C-alpha positions, 0 to 999 in steps of 0.5 A: 562592481562584482556581485556576490553570489546569493547566499544559501537559504537557511533551514528556517527559510527552506522550511518557510518556502516549503510551507508556502508551497504546500499552503498554495497547493492546498488553497488552489480552487479545485473542481468538485471532481478534483476534490472528490478524486483527491479525497478518494486518493487520500483514502486509498493511500491511507487504506493501503498503508493500514493494510500493509501494516496489518499484513506485516503484523500478521506475517510476524504472528504466523512466523511465531505460531509456526515456530511454536508449533515446530517447538511443540511437535519437536521439529527443528525444521523451518516451515516454508510458506505454502502457496495456495492451490490453484483451482481449475475450472472446466465447462462441459460443452455438451451440457452447455449446448443443451442449456443454450438451445 
């Protein structure tokens, strides 16, 4: 007898299989360390998402303000983003030698 190939899962069955997998993963017994790490990870992911949204919003606002300033001053030039100036640090070797002696 020829066996028929298994039929593809319906969208409802696929959804149920995914939900079962998620429920199984959520109900696994985890150690306290795993629970703490998982909570910290979820918190970090949420914070990153919030910050990304905030950055996008601020960038849009900055661009609007730049265009308003350009319109106000009569400039028709696109303002390019300026990179922050780098700070150079140096050590006075003689003074350091005095302090360490």
